[in-house]
Structure formats: structure tokens, C-alpha cells
C-alpha positions as CSV (number, residue, x, y, z in Angstrom):
1,X,105.0,24.0,-29.5
2,X,104.4,22.0,-26.9
3,X,103.8,25.2,-24.3
4,X,101.3,26.3,-27.1
5,X,99.5,22.5,-26.4
6,X,100.0,22.7,-22.9
7,X,98.3,26.2,-22.4
8,X,95.0,25.1,-25.3
9,X,94.4,22.1,-23.2
10,X,94.5,24.0,-19.7
11,X,91.9,26.4,-21.4
12,X,90.4,23.2,-22.6
13,X,89.4,22.5,-18.8
14,X,88.6,25.6,-17.7
15,X,85.4,25.5,-20.4
16,X,84.3,22.2,-19.3
17,X,84.4,22.5,-15.7
18,X,82.3,25.4,-16.9
19,X,80.1,23.7,-18.8
20,X,79.8,21.0,-16.0
21,X,78.8,23.5,-12.7
22,X,75.6,24.7,-15.5
23,X,75.3,21.2,-16.4
24,X,75.0,21.0,-12.6
25,X,73.4,23.7,-11.7
26,X,70.7,22.6,-14.2
27,X,70.1,19.8,-13.3
28,X,69.9,21.0,-9.8
29,X,67.1,23.3,-10.7
30,X,64.7,20.6,-12.4
31,X,64.8,18.2,-9.0
32,X,64.1,21.3,-7.3
33,X,61.2,21.5,-9.3
34,X,59.9,18.3,-9.9
35,X,60.5,18.2,-5.9
36,X,57.9,21.3,-5.9
37,X,56.1,19.6,-8.6
38,X,56.3,16.0,-6.5
39,X,55.0,18.0,-3.2
40,X,52.2,20.3,-4.8
41,X,51.0,16.8,-6.4
42,X,51.0,15.6,-3.4
43,X,49.5,18.3,-1.4
44,X,47.1,18.0,-4.5
45,X,45.8,14.9,-3.9
46,X,45.4,15.1,-0.2
47,X,43.5,18.1,-1.0
48,X,41.3,16.2,-4.0
49,X,41.1,12.9,-1.4
50,X,40.0,15.6,1.7
51,X,37.2,16.7,-0.9
52,X,36.3,13.4,-2.4
53,X,35.5,12.3,1.4
54,X,34.1,15.5,2.4
55,X,31.4,15.0,-0.9
56,X,30.6,11.9,0.0
57,X,29.6,12.9,4.1
58,X,27.2,15.3,2.4
59,X,26.2,13.1,0.2
60,X,25.7,11.1,3.5
61,X,23.8,14.2,4.8
62,X,21.0,13.7,1.7
63,X,20.4,10.3,2.0
64,X,20.0,10.8,5.6
65,X,17.9,13.1,4.5
66,X,15.6,10.8,1.6
67,X,15.6,8.0,5.0
68,X,14.2,10.7,7.5
69,X,11.3,11.8,4.4
70,X,10.3,8.2,3.5
71,X,9.9,7.0,7.4
72,X,7.6,9.9,7.6
73,X,5.2,8.9,4.0
74,X,5.4,5.6,6.0
75,X,3.8,6.8,9.2
76,X,1.5,9.4,7.0
77,X,2.8,12.2,8.4
78,X,3.0,14.2,5.6
79,X,-0.7,13.5,4.7
80,X,-2.1,16.0,7.9
81,X,0.7,17.9,8.6
82,X,3.8,19.9,7.5
83,X,6.7,17.7,6.8
84,X,9.7,20.2,7.1
85,X,12.1,19.6,10.0
86,X,12.5,21.5,12.8
87,X,16.4,20.7,13.1
88,X,18.2,20.2,15.8
89,X,20.2,23.4,15.8
90,X,17.7,25.8,15.7
91,X,18.7,26.5,12.2
92,X,16.9,24.0,10.5
93,X,20.0,21.8,9.9
94,X,19.6,18.3,12.0
95,X,23.3,17.1,12.6
96,X,25.3,14.2,13.2
97,X,28.3,14.9,15.2
98,X,30.4,12.7,14.0
99,X,30.2,10.5,11.5
100,X,33.8,9.2,10.2
101,X,35.4,12.4,11.0
102,X,33.2,14.7,9.4
103,X,30.0,17.0,11.4
104,X,27.1,16.1,8.8
105,X,24.5,18.4,8.6
106,X,21.0,17.9,6.7
107,X,18.1,20.1,5.9
108,X,14.7,19.9,4.5
109,X,12.4,22.0,2.5
110,X,9.2,20.8,1.2
111,X,8.9,24.0,-1.2
112,X,5.9,22.8,-3.3
113,X,2.5,21.7,-3.0
114,X,1.9,18.2,-3.6
115,X,0.1,17.6,-7.5
116,X,-0.9,14.4,-9.5
117,X,2.2,13.2,-10.8
118,X,1.8,10.1,-13.9
119,X,5.2,7.2,-14.6
120,X,4.7,4.4,-16.7
121,X,4.9,0.9,-14.8
122,X,5.5,-1.6,-17.5
123,X,3.0,-1.0,-20.3
124,X,0.5,1.1,-18.1
125,X,0.3,4.8,-16.6
126,X,-0.7,5.1,-13.1
127,X,-1.1,8.5,-10.8
128,X,0.5,9.8,-7.6
129,X,0.7,11.9,-5.5
130,X,4.0,13.8,-6.3
131,X,5.7,15.2,-3.3
132,X,8.7,17.3,-4.1
133,X,11.3,18.7,-1.5
134,X,14.9,20.4,-1.1
135,X,17.4,19.0,1.0
136,X,21.1,20.8,1.8
137,X,23.8,18.6,3.2
138,X,27.0,20.0,4.4
139,X,29.7,17.9,5.4
140,X,32.8,19.6,7.9
141,X,36.0,17.9,8.7
142,X,36.7,17.3,12.4
143,X,40.7,17.2,11.4
144,X,40.9,19.6,9.1
145,X,39.5,22.1,6.8
146,X,37.3,20.3,4.4
147,X,34.8,21.1,3.8
148,X,31.1,20.6,1.6
149,X,27.8,21.6,0.5
150,X,25.6,20.0,-1.9
151,X,21.8,20.3,-2.9
152,X,19.4,17.9,-4.1
153,X,16.0,18.1,-4.8
154,X,13.7,14.8,-4.7
155,X,10.2,14.3,-5.7
156,X,8.5,11.4,-3.3
157,X,5.4,9.5,-4.9
158,X,3.1,8.3,-2.9
159,X,1.2,5.8,-5.1
160,X,-3.1,5.1,-3.6
161,X,-3.4,1.3,-3.8
162,X,-6.3,1.7,-5.4
163,X,-4.6,1.4,-8.7
164,X,-4.2,-1.7,-8.4
165,X,-6.8,-5.1,-8.9
166,X,-4.2,-7.0,-6.7
167,X,-1.8,-6.1,-4.6
168,X,0.1,-8.7,-1.7
169,X,2.3,-6.8,0.4
170,X,4.7,-7.6,3.2
171,X,7.6,-9.9,3.1
172,X,8.9,-13.6,2.8
173,X,6.5,-17.0,3.0
174,X,3.5,-13.8,3.9
175,X,4.2,-11.8,0.6
176,X,3.2,-14.9,-1.9
177,X,0.3,-15.0,-4.2
178,X,-2.2,-17.3,-4.9
179,X,-4.5,-18.1,-7.6
180,X,-6.3,-21.6,-8.1
181,X,-9.8,-21.2,-8.9
182,X,-12.0,-23.9,-10.0
183,X,-14.4,-22.2,-12.8
184,X,-13.1,-20.1,-15.5
185,X,-12.5,-16.5,-14.6
186,X,-11.9,-12.9,-16.3
187,X,-9.6,-10.6,-14.2
188,X,-8.4,-7.0,-15.0
189,X,-6.0,-4.8,-13.6
190,X,-3.1,-4.3,-12.1
191,X,-2.0,-7.7,-10.1
192,X,1.4,-7.4,-8.1
193,X,3.2,-9.6,-5.5
194,X,6.3,-8.7,-3.2
195,X,6.8,-12.0,-3.4
196,X,6.0,-15.6,-5.8
197,X,3.1,-15.8,-8.1
198,X,1.5,-19.6,-8.2
199,X,-1.1,-19.4,-10.7
200,X,-3.5,-21.6,-12.5
201,X,-6.9,-23.2,-13.2
202,X,-7.1,-26.0,-10.5
203,X,-9.9,-27.5,-13.3
204,X,-7.7,-27.2,-15.9
205,X,-10.2,-24.1,-17.0
206,X,-8.7,-20.7,-18.0
207,X,-8.0,-17.5,-15.9
208,X,-7.9,-14.7,-19.0
209,X,-6.1,-11.2,-18.1
210,X,-7.5,-8.6,-19.8
211,X,-7.5,-5.2,-20.3
212,X,-11.1,-4.7,-20.4
213,X,-14.1,-5.2,-17.9
214,X,-17.0,-7.1,-18.8
215,X,-18.8,-3.7,-19.6
216,X,-16.2,-3.3,-22.5
217,X,-14.3,-0.3,-20.6
218,X,-10.3,-0.2,-21.3
219,X,-8.3,-1.3,-18.2
220,X,-4.8,-1.4,-17.5
221,X,-3.9,-4.4,-16.5
222,X,0.1,-6.3,-15.7
223,X,1.1,-8.8,-13.8
224,X,4.4,-8.0,-11.3
225,X,5.8,-10.4,-9.3
226,X,9.4,-9.2,-7.2
227,X,9.8,-13.3,-6.9
228,X,8.9,-15.4,-9.7
229,X,5.4,-16.3,-11.5
230,X,4.6,-20.5,-11.5
231,X,1.5,-22.6,-12.4
232,X,1.7,-25.1,-10.1
233,X,0.3,-24.7,-6.5
234,X,2.4,-23.7,-3.4
235,X,1.0,-26.0,-1.2
236,X,1.4,-29.8,-3.1
237,X,3.6,-28.7,-6.3
238,X,0.8,-29.8,-7.9
239,X,1.3,-28.2,-12.0
240,X,-1.7,-26.3,-14.4
241,X,0.4,-24.7,-17.0
242,X,-1.0,-23.7,-20.1
243,X,-4.5,-22.4,-18.3
244,X,-3.2,-18.2,-17.7
245,X,-3.8,-16.4,-21.3
246,X,-2.8,-12.8,-20.9
247,X,-3.5,-10.2,-23.3
248,X,-0.7,-8.9,-25.1
249,X,-1.6,-5.5,-26.5
250,X,-3.3,-2.5,-25.4
251,X,-6.0,-1.9,-27.0
252,X,-9.2,-3.6,-28.5
253,X,-11.9,-5.4,-26.4
254,X,-11.5,-8.5,-28.1
255,X,-9.2,-11.1,-26.1
256,X,-6.3,-11.4,-28.6
257,X,-3.6,-11.4,-28.9
258,X,-2.4,-13.0,-26.2
259,X,0.2,-15.4,-25.0
260,X,-0.3,-18.1,-22.4
261,X,2.2,-18.6,-19.0
262,X,3.2,-22.3,-19.7
263,X,5.4,-23.2,-16.7
264,X,7.9,-21.2,-14.3
265,X,9.1,-17.2,-15.3
266,X,12.4,-16.5,-13.3
267,X,16.2,-15.0,-14.0
268,X,17.0,-17.6,-16.4
269,X,14.0,-17.1,-19.3
270,X,13.4,-13.3,-17.5
271,X,13.9,-11.7,-20.8
272,X,12.5,-13.7,-23.4
273,X,9.6,-14.7,-21.5
274,X,9.1,-10.9,-20.6
275,X,9.1,-9.9,-24.2
276,X,7.0,-12.6,-25.5
277,X,4.3,-10.7,-23.1
278,X,4.7,-7.6,-24.4
279,X,6.1,-6.3,-20.7
280,X,2.6,-7.1,-19.2
281,X,4.0,-10.1,-16.9
282,X,7.1,-9.1,-15.3
283,X,8.9,-11.0,-12.8
284,X,12.3,-9.5,-10.0
285,X,10.4,-6.1,-9.8
286,X,11.4,-4.1,-6.5
287,X,9.6,-5.2,-3.4
288,X,7.4,-2.0,-2.1
289,X,7.3,-1.3,1.5
290,X,2.9,-1.0,2.7
291,X,1.3,0.4,5.4
292,X,2.0,-1.6,9.1
293,X,-1.4,-2.9,11.3
294,X,0.3,-1.1,13.8
295,X,-1.5,2.3,11.8
296,X,-5.0,0.7,12.3
297,X,-5.2,-0.3,16.3
298,X,-6.3,1.8,18.8
299,X,-5.5,5.3,19.4
300,X,-3.4,4.8,16.3
301,X,-2.8,6.9,13.0
302,X,-6.6,6.6,11.2
303,X,-8.4,6.3,14.2
304,X,-6.4,10.2,15.6
305,X,-7.4,11.4,12.0
306,X,-11.4,9.9,12.2
307,X,-10.8,12.2,15.2
308,X,-9.7,15.0,13.1
309,X,-8.5,14.7,10.2
310,X,-6.5,17.4,9.6
311,X,-7.3,18.1,6.3
312,X,-10.0,21.2,5.6
313,X,-12.0,19.2,2.8
314,X,-12.6,15.8,4.4
315,X,-15.4,14.7,7.7
316,X,-14.4,12.3,10.7
317,X,-16.4,10.0,12.9
318,X,-15.6,7.4,15.2
319,X,-17.7,4.7,16.4
320,X,-16.5,2.6,19.0
321,X,-18.0,-0.1,20.8
322,X,-17.2,-1.4,24.0
323,X,-19.4,-5.1,24.0
324,X,-22.3,-6.7,25.1
325,X,-25.9,-4.9,24.4
326,X,-27.0,-1.7,25.6
327,X,-27.6,1.6,24.1
328,X,-24.5,2.6,26.8
329,X,-22.5,0.8,25.1
330,X,-21.6,2.5,21.9
331,X,-19.8,5.7,21.0
332,X,-20.4,8.1,18.5
333,X,-18.0,10.8,17.7
334,X,-18.3,13.5,15.0
335,X,-14.5,16.1,14.1
336,X,-16.6,18.9,13.0
337,X,-17.2,21.0,13.4
338,X,-15.2,20.8,16.5
339,X,-14.8,17.2,17.9
340,X,-18.5,16.0,19.5
341,X,-19.8,13.1,21.5
342,X,-23.1,12.7,19.3
343,X,-24.1,8.9,20.8
344,X,-27.6,10.5,22.4
345,X,-28.5,12.0,19.0
346,X,-28.0,9.1,16.2
347,X,-29.5,6.1,18.4
348,X,-32.3,8.6,18.7
349,X,-32.2,9.7,14.5
350,X,-31.6,12.9,16.3
351,X,-29.9,15.8,13.9
352,X,-30.0,18.2,17.2
353,X,-32.3,18.0,20.3
354,X,-35.8,17.8,19.6
355,X,-35.1,17.6,15.9
356,X,-35.7,14.5,14.2
357,X,-34.4,13.8,10.4
358,X,-37.1,12.9,8.2
359,X,-37.8,9.8,6.1
360,X,-34.2,8.5,8.3
361,X,-33.6,4.3,8.2
362,X,-33.4,2.8,11.7
363,X,-31.1,1.8,13.2
364,X,-28.7,3.9,12.0
365,X,-25.8,1.9,14.6
366,X,-26.8,-1.1,17.1
367,X,-25.2,-3.3,18.7
368,X,-26.0,-7.2,17.8
369,X,-24.5,-9.9,20.6
370,X,-24.3,-13.2,18.8
371,X,-25.7,-12.3,15.4
372,X,-24.0,-15.7,13.5
373,X,-21.6,-18.5,13.7
374,X,-18.2,-18.3,11.8
375,X,-17.1,-21.6,11.5
376,X,-13.8,-20.7,10.3
377,X,-12.9,-19.4,13.8
378,X,-13.0,-22.6,15.6
379,X,-17.6,-22.3,15.3
380,X,-17.2,-19.2,17.7
381,X,-20.3,-17.2,18.2
382,X,-19.4,-13.4,16.4
383,X,-21.5,-10.1,18.3
384,X,-20.7,-7.3,15.8
385,X,-21.3,-3.1,16.2
386,X,-23.4,-2.9,12.7
387,X,-23.8,-0.3,11.3
388,X,-25.9,1.1,7.9
389,X,-23.9,4.1,6.3
390,X,-26.1,5.0,3.9
391,X,-28.6,5.8,7.8
392,X,-25.6,7.5,8.6
393,X,-24.7,9.5,5.9
394,X,-28.4,11.4,5.9
395,X,-28.2,11.4,9.4
396,X,-24.8,13.6,9.3
397,X,-25.9,15.9,6.4
398,X,-28.8,16.9,8.3
399,X,-26.5,17.2,11.4
400,X,-24.5,19.5,9.6
401,X,-27.0,21.4,8.2
402,X,-28.5,22.1,11.3
403,X,-24.2,24.1,12.1
404,X,-24.9,25.6,9.1
405,X,-22.3,23.0,7.1
406,X,-22.5,21.0,4.3
407,X,-20.1,18.0,3.8
408,X,-16.5,19.2,3.5
409,X,-16.1,17.9,-0.1
410,X,-13.2,15.2,-0.1
411,X,-15.1,12.6,1.5
412,X,-15.3,11.0,4.7
413,X,-13.4,8.8,7.1
414,X,-15.0,6.6,9.6
415,X,-12.9,5.1,12.7
416,X,-15.2,2.0,14.2
417,X,-13.8,-0.9,16.8
418,X,-14.7,-2.9,19.7
419,X,-11.3,-3.0,20.9
420,X,-10.8,-1.4,24.5
421,X,-7.0,-0.7,23.3
422,X,-4.2,-1.8,20.8
423,X,-3.3,-4.7,23.3
424,X,-6.6,-6.4,22.1
425,X,-6.4,-10.0,20.9
426,X,-10.4,-10.6,20.7
427,X,-9.5,-14.0,21.4
428,X,-12.2,-14.7,24.3
429,X,-15.5,-16.8,23.8
430,X,-16.9,-14.2,21.0
431,X,-15.2,-12.9,18.2
432,X,-15.1,-9.3,18.5
433,X,-16.2,-7.5,14.7
434,X,-17.9,-4.6,12.9
435,X,-20.8,-5.5,10.3
436,X,-22.1,-2.7,7.3
437,X,-24.7,-3.5,6.5
438,X,-28.7,-2.2,5.3
439,X,-30.1,-2.5,8.1
440,X,-34.0,-1.1,7.7
441,X,-36.7,-2.2,4.5
442,X,-36.5,1.6,3.9
443,X,-33.0,1.8,3.7
444,X,-30.6,1.6,0.5
445,X,-27.0,0.2,-0.3
446,X,-25.2,3.8,-1.4
447,X,-23.7,6.2,0.4
448,X,-23.2,9.8,0.4
449,X,-19.6,10.7,-0.2
450,X,-16.2,8.6,-0.9
451,X,-15.9,6.5,1.9
452,X,-13.3,5.1,3.9
453,X,-13.9,3.0,6.8
454,X,-11.4,1.1,9.1
455,X,-10.9,-1.3,12.1
456,X,-8.5,-3.1,13.8
457,X,-11.4,-5.8,14.3
458,X,-12.6,-8.6,11.3
459,X,-14.9,-6.7,9.0
460,X,-18.5,-8.9,7.4
461,X,-19.7,-6.9,4.8
462,X,-23.4,-8.0,5.0
463,X,-25.0,-8.6,1.4
464,X,-25.2,-5.6,-1.6
465,X,-23.1,-2.9,-0.6
466,X,-22.3,0.8,-2.6
467,X,-24.3,-0.8,-5.3
468,X,-26.5,2.4,-5.7
469,X,-25.4,6.0,-7.2
470,X,-21.7,4.4,-6.2
471,X,-19.1,6.2,-4.8
472,X,-15.4,5.2,-4.5
473,X,-14.9,3.5,-1.0
474,X,-12.4,1.5,0.8
475,X,-13.2,-1.0,3.7
476,X,-10.3,-1.7,5.7
477,X,-10.0,-4.3,8.3
478,X,-8.1,-7.4,10.3
479,X,-9.8,-9.9,7.9
480,X,-12.2,-9.0,5.4
481,X,-16.0,-11.4,5.1
482,X,-18.8,-11.8,3.0
483,X,-22.5,-12.6,4.3
484,X,-24.6,-12.9,1.7
485,X,-28.7,-11.3,0.7
486,X,-30.3,-14.4,1.7
487,X,-28.4,-14.6,5.1
488,X,-30.4,-14.0,8.7
489,X,-28.4,-16.0,11.1
490,X,-25.7,-19.3,10.6
491,X,-25.7,-21.7,13.1
492,X,-22.1,-23.9,12.7
493,X,-22.8,-27.8,12.0
494,X,-25.5,-27.9,9.2
495,X,-24.9,-30.7,6.8
496,X,-25.9,-30.9,3.5
497,X,-29.0,-30.7,2.1
498,X,-30.1,-28.5,5.2
499,X,-26.7,-26.4,4.5
500,X,-27.4,-25.9,1.2
501,X,-31.4,-25.4,1.3
502,X,-31.8,-23.0,4.7
503,X,-28.2,-21.2,5.0
504,X,-27.4,-21.2,1.2
505,X,-25.8,-17.8,-0.6
506,X,-27.8,-15.5,-2.7
507,X,-26.9,-13.5,-5.5
508,X,-24.6,-10.0,-4.3
509,X,-22.2,-7.4,-5.5
510,X,-19.9,-5.4,-3.7
511,X,-18.2,-2.1,-5.1
512,X,-15.5,-1.5,-3.0
513,X,-11.7,-1.4,-2.5
514,X,-11.0,-4.1,0.3
515,X,-8.0,-3.8,2.7
516,X,-7.1,-6.7,4.8
517,X,-4.9,-9.3,6.2
518,X,-4.7,-13.3,5.5
519,X,-4.0,-16.5,7.1
520,X,-1.0,-17.6,5.1
521,X,-0.3,-21.0,3.3
522,X,2.6,-22.1,5.3
523,X,6.6,-22.4,3.8
524,X,6.6,-25.7,3.7
525,X,3.2,-26.0,1.8
526,X,1.9,-28.5,4.3
527,X,-1.6,-25.8,5.5
528,X,-3.3,-24.3,3.0
529,X,-4.3,-21.1,3.4
530,X,-3.9,-18.0,1.4
531,X,-5.5,-17.7,-1.9
532,X,-6.5,-14.8,-3.4
533,X,-9.8,-16.7,-4.6
534,X,-10.5,-17.1,-0.8
535,X,-8.9,-13.9,0.7
536,X,-12.7,-12.7,0.8
537,X,-14.0,-14.9,3.0
538,X,-17.5,-16.9,2.6
539,X,-19.0,-18.7,5.6
540,X,-22.4,-20.2,3.1
541,X,-23.6,-22.7,0.6
542,X,-22.3,-20.8,-3.1
543,X,-22.7,-23.8,-4.8
544,X,-24.5,-23.4,-8.0
545,X,-26.9,-26.3,-9.1
546,X,-29.1,-26.6,-12.3
547,X,-31.8,-25.6,-10.7
548,X,-30.6,-22.7,-8.7
549,X,-28.4,-21.0,-10.6
550,X,-28.2,-17.4,-9.1
551,X,-25.3,-17.7,-6.4
552,X,-22.7,-15.6,-7.9
553,X,-20.3,-13.5,-6.0
554,X,-19.9,-9.8,-7.7
555,X,-17.0,-8.0,-6.0
556,X,-15.7,-5.0,-8.4
557,X,-12.7,-2.8,-6.3
558,X,-9.5,-3.6,-5.8
559,X,-7.9,-6.8,-3.1
560,X,-5.4,-5.5,-1.1
561,X,-3.7,-7.3,0.8
562,X,-1.1,-5.5,3.4
563,X,-0.7,-7.7,6.5
564,X,-1.5,-11.7,8.5
565,X,-4.6,-11.7,10.5
566,X,-3.6,-11.0,14.1
567,X,-7.7,-11.4,15.8
568,X,-9.2,-13.9,12.8
569,X,-6.2,-16.0,12.5
570,X,-8.3,-19.0,12.1
571,X,-6.6,-21.2,8.6
572,X,-9.3,-21.4,5.6
573,X,-11.0,-24.6,5.6
574,X,-13.2,-26.0,2.5
575,X,-16.7,-28.4,3.1
576,X,-19.6,-28.9,5.2
577,X,-20.5,-25.7,6.9
578,X,-17.0,-24.0,6.6
579,X,-16.5,-22.9,2.8
580,X,-17.9,-23.4,-0.8
581,X,-16.7,-21.3,-3.5
582,X,-19.3,-19.1,-6.0
583,X,-18.9,-18.4,-9.2
584,X,-16.9,-15.2,-9.0
585,X,-17.4,-12.1,-11.6
586,X,-14.6,-10.3,-9.5
587,X,-12.6,-7.2,-11.2
588,X,-10.7,-4.1,-10.9
589,X,-13.3,-1.2,-10.9
590,X,-12.1,1.4,-13.5
591,X,-13.5,4.3,-11.9
592,X,-10.2,4.6,-9.4
593,X,-8.6,5.7,-12.7
594,X,-10.3,8.4,-11.4
595,X,-8.4,10.5,-8.4
596,X,-11.7,12.4,-7.2
597,X,-13.2,8.6,-7.1
598,X,-10.9,7.9,-4.0
599,X,-11.5,7.6,-1.1
600,X,-9.8,9.5,1.9
601,X,-6.7,8.7,3.2
602,X,-6.1,5.7,1.1
603,X,-2.6,3.3,2.0
604,X,-0.6,3.8,-0.4
605,X,2.9,2.7,-1.4
606,X,5.9,5.1,-2.0
607,X,9.1,5.4,-4.3
608,X,11.5,8.5,-4.8
609,X,12.5,10.4,-7.6
610,X,16.0,12.7,-7.5
611,X,14.7,16.3,-9.5
612,X,17.7,17.9,-9.8
613,X,21.4,17.3,-7.8
614,X,24.0,20.7,-7.0
615,X,27.4,20.7,-5.7
């Protein structure tokens, strides 16, 4: 029995060893598989990381492409040129040779014509020119084989600023908008500031922000700020709550229902206040980049486009005055049928040599030395190039007819200046300026087509403007000044009552979008200057008396503040022969809702929308 049991025990030990070996083999197999899995996971993880890095690098290419497009739009290049990028490799691609160990290439194409596009801003619809671009971006690693290609379609929205009643661009202190008129004031149209808005009636009357104009035409209206909205004055802190009322529904032409701005609207009460105003009042909105003043200087974009618009539907003209008196100091060129000097024809009132234009008000253009004094600009005499735009339009139509042509159809761009070059500071003894005026009794305050007139100098509007057969007009200058129908000349140093009786203003009406600069209130508020109610600079006694109630200034258009004035940089002053406030009847011209009413080459703001994405 003992031998048998020993044999059985030995057999059992052998079986156990075999099982153990099988277990070891299985464990080894599992370990090897685990190692392979770990290795594969590590490789997959590394590959995923490389792929992600390549993807993010390719996305950088998309961002670079969008930035290129935005820069071109802000320089207004797509107005006249193809926005396709020529590329640095000869294949349409632009290359960044080393971006964080990746070679990044991107290509931009512009496959679609621009078209009108609508978006909702607050509670209003606004038009844009939509420009669609295809972008392809490729990232290739400089260290391994990872590579990624992405495609994106974007839409650039070009928003002409004539769709705003008030727009304060820039940034920082210069972007703040102030509105503190004394008498009641009705307003309609969009108001935007890239900074803070300070608003209220300094006489505790009312500012009423409505959604209809004085003729009961419906108008979009809103008040938006990239900063906050306050009812106190920036320069001295005086507070005027409950003086600003905002209509809060989009229908009807009665001023109800309304909500009243009671104090500050900022991040602490943003949600509740915006809801209370039905989103007609918004704060902490995105700021916009606005056109640079360099575009309007001598030899800049606007002068180049007036010489050659680059668009078949637009007529161009340059009027350059070199200072002083005499016909030899003005040079006038037209863009069609080719860039041609027409100075002699303009001065003679002839459409071609020996062919006078019948019934043409004369003169069309002239220079005036010491035309008046600007008491805000240190009592300086003002030398002007005077332009009768109605007479100019009649002459141009006759000139084109002699060439077998007619107006191009999409408006006229006029660039005019008395600056010799872009470095001109205008700080000589006399202020050099441009004046639009009806110079002859047979002329009329009207134009023949939609018109943009741009200058780098201060601009003076003298008398009724664009009131007959009204067209869409944009006037662009270093500073915007208004002279009434009553002004013939204006010296400084005149005191009341001589000022009131002999240099008092008379009711004047202007239909135009005004694009200009201002001299802002100082950051510490010690010097007040930049209010919207003083944005059109006035130089006469506009005080309305009971015995003379006809001193009203009517402005139907837009107030677009884009830069600090460089040439006319005197700070605002009040009293004496410097300034007195008129009865203001100012509002947005609702006809700017129609793109056919827009003048050419309107300064615009730009934004980006992503339309599609493909990896």
C-alpha cells in the first residue's frame, strides 16, 4: 500500500507541474498581449497627439487667412480688386515655414459675387454686403510624418455706416459719446459707441428715442455701447436721471410704451436692464474697427479711387486747390472716359472746347481768401475751395454727353483737398478748408446723383444742402462745420446785440450723412469738447428769441465720428461769438434703409461669420 501511494503522489506532482507550466504560458501570453496593447495604445496616443497638433496648426492657417482678409477689407481693397491671394509659392498658397515645428500653408479663393445679406442686431434688421471666401489650410510636421488639411468657408459682412444715426468709433477716451442738449430732443435710428455713452437733458427736459421720424415713417432704433450707459455728464459728474425715454416696442408711431433710463447701466444690472428695454438698449457690446483717417489723406485710398474708381458704375473726380487766389490754383480731373484735366472747361463753363453749357449756374468752383473767421480755431481766417455741387453735376452730365456717355449710374465719388501732401498739418496763419455752397442765385441745393465727397481738410456746409430732389450723400472731412443760409461773412470779436442782429443764423436744412472727427473731452473731464450735440460745429448766433423764432437747424442723415480731428483741433467753446445752441431737429434719414440710396465708397465696419467647415 505504501508503494502504491508514493507512485500516486509522484503522478499527481507531475500533473501539477504540467498545469503550472500551462498557467505560466497563459500568463506570459497575457503579459505579452498586454505589453503589445500598451505599446499600441502609446503609439495610438502619440499618433492622436500628433494628429491633433497638426489639426491645431492647420487651424492656425485658417486664422491667418481670415486675418489677411479682414486687413484687406479694413484697407478697402476688395472694393476694387480681386481678394484672391496670389500666394508666395506660385501655387496660390501662402506659407509660414515654421510655426511651432509645423510648415503651415493656406490658400484663399473668392468664389461668389457679393450680395446683400440681413442680420438682426438687437431688435433691428441691418443690411450688409456679404463676401464669401473659401479657405484651405495645410499643416505638415517638420519632425515626423503628421499632416492635416482643413477647409473653411467664411462670410465677411461689410456694414455701411450710413445705417446708423450716430456711430462713435475709435477706442478709449475718444470713443465715448456724450449727449446733453438743453431743450427737448426727439431722435430715431441706431446709436452706437465703442466706449461709454453719457446721455441726458441738462435742462431736465426730455430726450426721446423713438422708432419713427418726424414724418411718421417707421425707423429702426437702438442704443448700444461697448462700455456702459450713464445719465451723468462725463466732464463734471452732474447727474440727469429720468430725462431719457426709450420706446420699447417696434410698432406704432405713438411714443408708448416707454422705459426711462434711471442711472447707470453696466455689468451689475446688464441682464435686467436690457430686458426692461426689450433689448433696444444694450451694453458691453463688441467694439468695431473703423476706417483709418489715412485713407482720406492726399494720395490715399479715396483720392486714388476718385482718379480711377475701379468699378464701372461709379464716376470719379478730383478737385485740388493749391492755395491762394486765381484760376491757376485749382486743378480738376475726371475719371471718364479717361483720367483727364478739365480745369479750363470747368472754369469756363464749357463741356468741350467752345461748347458752353446752357443755363449753367456760374461759377462752378472757386477759391475764396479770408472767406470768414473761425472763432473756435483761435480766430483764424479761413481760405476755402468753394464747390457748387449742383452746378458741377450739370456740367459733368453735359461733358459726358459730348463724349457719347451718360452718368455711370451708381453714384459719384469726389475727392477734394487744399493740402499739398499727406503730411500737411494746416497750422499756418489761415485755415485751409473746403466749402460746399450754392454760389449763384440760379443754382439749387440739389445733386444729380448719389454722391460721396471726401477731403482731408475741415469741411464747411454753407446753407441748405441736398433739399431738392434729394439723393443719398456722404460728406467726409477732418471736422464738420455748418454755416446757415444767413451767413455772408463772419468776423470774430463781435458782441451782443450786434452778434445777434447782424450775424444771427437762419433756419437751415441739410440732408446728408456726416463723417468726421471731433476733439474729445479730456480723460479726466477737465475740458469738455466732444459732445454729439456739438459734433456739427456752429459759428453763428442760433439763439431763438420770442421775436425771432426761426432759427432751427434741421439735419436729416447720420453723425459718424471716426477719428480725432487733426487739422481743426480747437476745443469747443460757448458764448460770445463762439457758439450758441440752435433748436435741433436732428434724426436719421430713413431712406438709408434702401441700398439704392447709398452713396458710393461708404466707410464701413466688418465682421466675420463661419459658413462651413470640413476636416
